C-alpha positions, 0 to 999 in steps of 0.5 A: 530729818531735822530740817523738817522738824525745825523751821528755821527763819530770822525770827526770835523763836526760830533763834531758840530753835537754832538753840536747841537744834544745836544742843540736840546735835551736840548731845548725840555728838557727845553719845556717839562719842562715848558709845564707840569708846565703851564698844572698843574699850572691851576689846583693847582691855586684855592687850593693854594690861598684857602691855602694861605688865610687861612694861611697854608703856604707861597708861599716859602715853597710851592714852595720849596715842588713843587720843591722837589716833581717833581725834581726826576721825572724830573732828571729821565726823563733827566737821561733816555734821556742821557742814550738813547742818550749817545750811539750815 
């Protein structure tokens, strides 16, 4: 879809189009990450609250484990997007 919208060559206007495309994709990727986090938060809130009340773990270790668990998937999605956009 992006390849049909932007005609990318080696001219100055094409460089500006590339910057616009990269900005558009970066904003979309950020929104995708935030949306997935927002969708999972209500499901996990009750579990995390109960576990914290029992003293199983604090917020720091939970946050760190959540980031480490989701980082590979986020990196894979970003890498796939980059691999698809690079030839343009």
